[in-house]
C-alpha positions as a printed Julia matrix, in Angstrom:
92×3 Matrix{Float64}:
   1.69    2.22  26.8
   4.44    2.2   24.34
   8.21    3.82  24.52
   7.06    6.39  22.29
   4.33    7.68  24.86
   1.4     6.19  22.74
  -1.21    4.11  24.37
  -2.32    0.6   22.58
  -5.91   -0.54  23.11
  -6.75   -4.24  22.16
 -10.14   -5.87  22.35
 -12.52   -9.15  21.41
 -14.25   -7.99  18.23
 -16.65  -11.03  18.0
 -17.29  -14.11  19.47
 -16.27  -16.16  16.26
 -14.01  -13.61  14.6
 -10.49  -14.59  14.02
  -8.41  -11.52  15.13
  -9.29   -8.73  17.51
  -9.76   -4.81  17.38
  -6.87   -2.31  17.62
  -6.46    1.27  18.29
  -4.17    3.99  19.5
  -3.46    7.12  20.99
  -1.59    9.67  22.01
  -3.97   11.64  24.6
  -6.68    8.39  25.78
  -9.29   10.93  23.69
  -8.37   10.96  20.35
  -7.99    7.42  18.85
  -6.96    6.22  15.78
  -9.15    4.24  13.37
  -9.97    1.08  14.71
  -8.53   -1.7   13.24
  -9.03   -5.69  13.07
  -6.06   -7.63  13.59
  -6.21  -11.31  11.98
  -4.3   -13.75  14.0
  -5.66  -17.47  13.59
  -6.87  -17.27  10.15
  -3.99  -19.83   9.17
  -5.44  -22.58  12.04
  -7.85  -24.5   10.67
  -8.94  -25.75  13.91
  -9.18  -22.19  15.57
 -12.92  -21.58  15.92
 -12.29  -17.84  17.73
 -10.17  -15.36  19.65
 -11.07  -13.76  22.6
  -9.84  -11.81  25.64
  -6.56   -9.99  23.87
  -3.97   -8.43  25.87
  -1.15   -6.15  24.66
   1.89   -5.21  26.97
   5.21   -3.57  26.2
   8.15   -6.03  27.55
  10.83   -3.12  28.48
  13.44   -5.59  28.59
  13.27   -7.21  25.52
  12.0    -3.74  24.02
   8.81   -5.32  22.03
   5.16   -5.57  22.22
   3.59   -8.92  23.56
   0.12   -9.7   22.86
  -1.63  -12.79  24.3
  -4.97  -14.11  24.12
  -7.38  -17.22  24.09
  -8.81  -19.03  21.32
 -11.25  -22.23  21.0
  -9.9   -25.13  19.08
 -11.53  -28.11  17.84
 -10.24  -31.41  18.33
 -10.57  -34.47  15.82
 -13.71  -35.39  17.7
 -14.8   -31.76  17.87
 -14.16  -31.77  21.56
 -14.12  -27.95  22.07
 -10.3   -27.24  24.05
  -9.57  -23.58  25.58
  -5.96  -22.56  24.77
  -4.0   -19.62  25.41
  -1.61  -18.32  22.78
   0.72  -15.1   22.8
   3.13  -13.66  19.97
   5.8   -11.13  20.39
   8.06   -9.04  18.29
   4.64   -6.97  17.15
   5.1    -3.67  16.27
   1.74   -2.02  16.34
   1.7     1.31  14.14
  -0.51    4.41  14.5
């Protein structure tokens, strides 16, 4: 939940997607339209994204998103990597 009282939800949208789903709500009953948020479309070695998590960092007054991705190495070995980004301001 953000400082404005709005709840934010993120989810894996598909095994091979290069982003995640997002929606928000003021009452946990009525939700905004679902949106797809691209995050690794500009990373050529990234193969997907999954397990996004969103929280509000009250100390720094910003949202932080963490997620996992599989990246292929030069030998096509699959490596699991955790990613995070901050200074994200989800909108309604």
